[in-house]
Legacy VTK file of the C-alpha trace (Angstrom):
# vtk DataFile Version 3.0
C-alpha trace
ASCII
DATASET POLYDATA
POINTS 96 float
-35.350 -39.353 -3.011
-38.502 -38.582 -5.172
-39.098 -39.994 -8.309
-39.605 -37.645 -11.209
-42.154 -38.691 -14.098
-41.676 -37.016 -17.265
-44.813 -36.138 -19.048
-43.604 -37.657 -22.434
-43.248 -41.072 -20.488
-46.675 -40.917 -19.868
-47.966 -40.933 -23.475
-45.876 -44.060 -24.508
-48.025 -46.883 -25.202
-47.322 -50.082 -23.284
-44.744 -52.340 -25.045
-42.828 -49.435 -26.948
-39.116 -49.347 -26.618
-36.347 -49.545 -29.065
-38.225 -51.812 -31.418
-41.438 -49.527 -31.201
-39.269 -46.737 -32.438
-37.781 -48.445 -35.117
-41.125 -49.263 -36.679
-42.049 -46.065 -36.419
-39.375 -44.595 -38.329
-39.597 -47.504 -41.159
-43.315 -47.006 -41.347
-42.504 -42.989 -41.747
-39.912 -43.717 -44.232
-42.180 -45.984 -46.412
-45.083 -43.590 -46.137
-42.883 -40.588 -47.163
-41.430 -43.045 -50.243
-44.832 -43.849 -51.352
-45.825 -40.128 -51.333
-42.864 -39.241 -53.111
-43.580 -41.737 -55.919
-47.056 -40.664 -56.178
-45.903 -37.205 -56.467
-43.542 -37.990 -59.165
-46.474 -39.786 -60.985
-48.967 -36.717 -60.563
-46.325 -34.497 -61.805
-45.361 -36.761 -64.852
-49.073 -36.945 -65.719
-49.559 -32.856 -65.516
-46.690 -32.327 -67.663
-47.887 -34.911 -70.430
-51.403 -33.440 -70.301
-49.725 -30.015 -70.773
-47.492 -31.277 -73.900
-50.815 -32.703 -75.454
-52.259 -29.497 -75.134
-49.628 -27.947 -77.103
-48.503 -25.757 -73.973
-45.403 -23.700 -75.144
-44.068 -23.142 -71.590
-43.507 -27.324 -71.214
-40.894 -29.176 -73.097
-41.161 -32.391 -74.461
-37.645 -33.590 -72.945
-38.816 -32.142 -69.551
-41.810 -34.577 -69.793
-40.271 -37.346 -71.051
-37.679 -36.955 -68.144
-40.562 -36.750 -65.335
-42.212 -39.854 -67.131
-38.806 -41.860 -66.600
-38.176 -40.728 -63.216
-42.107 -41.737 -62.012
-41.520 -45.044 -63.942
-38.288 -45.746 -62.162
-39.707 -44.781 -58.571
-42.378 -46.835 -59.177
-40.473 -49.777 -60.526
-38.134 -49.486 -57.007
-41.201 -49.470 -54.947
-42.762 -52.652 -56.643
-39.381 -54.397 -56.000
-39.550 -53.115 -52.401
-42.834 -54.492 -52.130
-42.195 -57.690 -53.484
-39.090 -58.229 -51.142
-41.504 -57.309 -48.281
-43.902 -59.981 -49.120
-41.241 -62.717 -49.863
-39.771 -61.820 -46.418
-43.074 -62.144 -44.788
-43.463 -65.566 -46.803
-40.465 -66.738 -45.282
-40.932 -66.014 -41.905
-44.637 -67.315 -41.931
-42.961 -70.580 -43.507
-40.392 -70.799 -40.828
-40.390 -74.123 -38.183
-40.800 -73.143 -34.723
LINES 1 97
96 0 1 2 3 4 5 6 7 8 9 10 11 12 13 14 15 16 17 18 19 20 21 22 23 24 25 26 27 28 29 30 31 32 33 34 35 36 37 38 39 40 41 42 43 44 45 46 47 48 49 50 51 52 53 54 55 56 57 58 59 60 61 62 63 64 65 66 67 68 69 70 71 72 73 74 75 76 77 78 79 80 81 82 83 84 85 86 87 88 89 90 91 92 93 94 95
């Protein structure tokens, strides 16, 4: 019986498997989260600038909420980074 080779299988890098798929999804999720935090910070900055220029279309309440959302997102990102650094340090200090 002939063996059928699927074209997608030819493009996989060596050593890819279930672990590589997990890494790709984790890095994608991390990148998406960082982009989301950056977007929230940029949005808050734009609203803050508009309030300072006394734009009547932008309310102070909306601006304050956007600033708080950006701050909470940044703090959560900082905690995740600290946890990842701590986990890396713990793994590097393990005795083998």
